[in-house]
N, C-alpha and C positions, 0 to 999 in steps of 0.2 A: 705567365706561360706554362704551357703542358708540355710537358717530355718526353720522348718514347718510353720505355720500359719492356726490361728485356735483358735474353743475352741473345751467344752470338751461336748457340745449340737450342733449335724448339724442337719440343716433344712432346710428349703424351706431360701431361701434369706441369711444361714448363710455362711459364710465358710467356705470349707472344707480343715479338718486336714490335708488331704493324699495331699492337694495339694500344691506340693512345690515350696517356695518362691525364688524367686535368690535377691530378693527385699536386703535395710538396714533390720535389727532387728530390730520386732512390734513398741518397746518402743520410738524409735526413728521418728519419724517426717521427712522423707524425704525432703527438698526446692519443694519449686516449679518448680524449674527449670527440677527435677529429672524425668529422667523416671519413666512411672505408670508401677508397678510392675505387672507382671505374672497373681499374680493371682488376682487384681485389674481389668487386662484383662478381666477374665476368667468369674471374677460376671460378667463385663458389657455385655460383650457378650451377658448372657443368661438374663442380663435384656432388650437390644434389641430385643433381643426373646418375652421375656412376653409383650414387651410394642406395641411387631408388630400388625398390624393390617391383616395382608399375612394369607394363610395357610401356613402349612410346614407339610410336605407327610413324616413322620419317621416309617420304616418299610410296607410300602404299609397303611400304616391309615392317613387320616387326619384331624390335630390339625390344635385349633388357637393358636396363642402364651402366649396364656397362660396355656394349657395345655403342651405346646412343649415345653415352659419352667419351667414347672413340671418335665415332664420326664424327662432333659438335670437333672436338681438338682436330681433328684432321682439315675442317671445311676452315677455321677459324686462321691457322696454319698457314693455310693457302690461300688468304684473305689477302685480295692484292693493295685494298685502298684502307685497309685497315678502321675498324668501327668505333668510333668516339667514346659510347659510351653503351653502359648495362642494358639499358632499350633501345639499342644499333643492333645491340647483337643476337637481343630476341625479333628482332623488324627481318634485317639481314640472315642472319644466321638460323639462330635459333628454330625462330617458325616463322619463316619469309609467307609474304603473298602470293597464289599462286590462283589459278584458275582449274574452278573441278575441289578433288574430296583438298582440304587442308592437314596439314601433320596435327593428329589426333597421342593423350594420351589416358588408355585405355584404365582404368583407374576403380573397377564392379565389373562383377556380371552385366552386363546389359547394359553397363554405365561408359561410358567415353567422354573424353573433358576435351574440349583444342585445347593444340598447344600453346599455343599462346596465351593461355588462361592462368594453366598451367606457371610457366616461367616466369611472371607476375605474379602472382601468389607467391613466387621459390623469393622472389623480389624485393616483395613485400617482406615477408620474414627476414634475409639480409641486413634491409635498409633500419626494420628496427617499426615501421608503420604496418597501420591496420589498411590491408587494399582494398584500393578503390578502383575499379578497373577504365580505361580511358576509354574515351566516347566508342571507335573501332572496337574495340576486343568487345564490350558492354551490346553492343550490335547485334555484333554475332557468335553470343554467347543465346542469345534472343532467339536467334535463326536458330543454332545446334537446340536450343528446350525444345522449341517447338516443330523440328524435325523430331529430337526423340520420342514426344509425344504421339504422334502421328505413327510410328513404326511402332510404342506398344499395343497403338491400337491391331496392329498388324500380329505382331504379339503373344497377346490376349486370344486372338484370331485362332492362330496353333494351337497355343495349349487348353481351347475347349473341344477342339479336332485330339488334341490328343490325348485324352482325361475321356473321351465318348467311348462303351462298350457297347458303341455299333461295328460293323463292316462295313469299310470303303472301297467302293471296286475302278475300277481305269478300263474304260472299252479299250477291247481288243482293237490291237492296229488293224487298217483294213491293207484287206486283202494284194496282193499285187496283183492286173490281169495275166495271166496264163498265156505265156507267146504262141504264137502262129507256127505251129507243125508240117515237116508236109509228108506224102505220104511212107518215104525212108525210115524218119523222124519217130513213126505213129510205131513201127514194130521196131525201137530198140527198149530195152526196159528203163524204165522211169520211176525215179522213188517218190515215192507217194507224200505230196508235201501236210505238213499237219494245218486245221484249217489256225487263226491264233484264236488268240482265249485269252476274255479278260482276264486280271489283276486284283484280287484280295488284297487287302491289308488290316491288320489291328489299324486304332487308333495314332497308339505312336510312330507306327513306323508310315503312315498318312501324311500323318504329321511331320516329318525328315525328310519324307520325299516331298513335300511343297517348299518346307524353308529350303532347300538342297536347290529344288530350280526358282522358287526365289532366288534367292548366291549367285547361279551360274544366270540366270535368265530375266532376271529383274531386278538388278542389283541397287538402279534409281531409279524404282520403282519405295515408296517413304508414308505413300495414305491407302487403307483399307481399300478404297472403293476400286483405284487400277489395277489394284492386288487383286482385289475380287475377279473382274471380268478379265486379267492378264494372265491370272497364275492357278489362279484354283478355284474356276470354272471348267475349265473343260483339257481334252488331252492333247497338248502339242500333234501326236502323232496318230490320234482317229476325228480327230474334230471332234470327237462326242466327250458329254458331258461328264462330270461323272458321279455318282450315284453311291447313295448309302442303303446299306443295309439296316434297316433293325432289327435286336432281337426274336420279334412276333414277325418276323420272313416281309416286311411288308418295304418297299425303298419304296425313292425319291430323290428328286437331282440332287445333288452336293450343295450346291448353292442355295440355292432356297434352303434348306438346310443348316447351314451355316448362318442365314441371313435374320429367322429365327431363332436361333441357339444368343446370336449377338443384340437381336434385339429382348428376349426373356430377361438374358443378364443385365440392360442395359430398366429394365421397369425394377427389378431384384434390386437394383441398385440404387433407385429411385425411391423408394417403399421400405429402404435402409439392409436390404436383407443380403 
């Protein structure tokens, strides 16, 4: 039968008395060849987070390894029912299932990993076995990979804009209709209103603007076509299409230009260019 492992004082780095350890009683030092206890695996997982230089996204908040480990330890200490295994710890505390965005680990530029995958990989290292994702994790990994592939197409489009030497024109805001004034008001001096003007951007500036617009107004957009239609086709302020002015002075709609650039890149890739 398992026994409770812990001490009366629970804190950061201390064993949690609610972790139910299926190993031998604590007074017996297990032989070296025996498997690690589940409590030891959990403490080692938290230690791996603490020593990591990666960024952990927990509940949409980015944390360093130290801060993320503190958060996990706090949740573990507050756990009422206790966790029986390291897998319980991963599913209930470290990377719980939830509606919407899952917890992530930022492992590189433009590359994220599901937190659950990261913890399972670490658990495999601790247990000294080859990593083999559970079916649910494998399905989530595939979904995340597909989402990443789709987002990469949007990022490719932004890179094309960023590297362009053309000028990108955002149409002027629509002028508000002048309010009706009476005879007495007409006698009063009025400040002359400036007519709204179009704004011009370099490729790098326009790509940055589109990226921010995507982040704030279209964070749920993961595919290129909705990105072009909802983010990159026209200005929300004027409802007029973005324009591109080329070095030779000719202009065209940004959407048409971008599609042509993407098609050209696709052809070059197909030809091995």
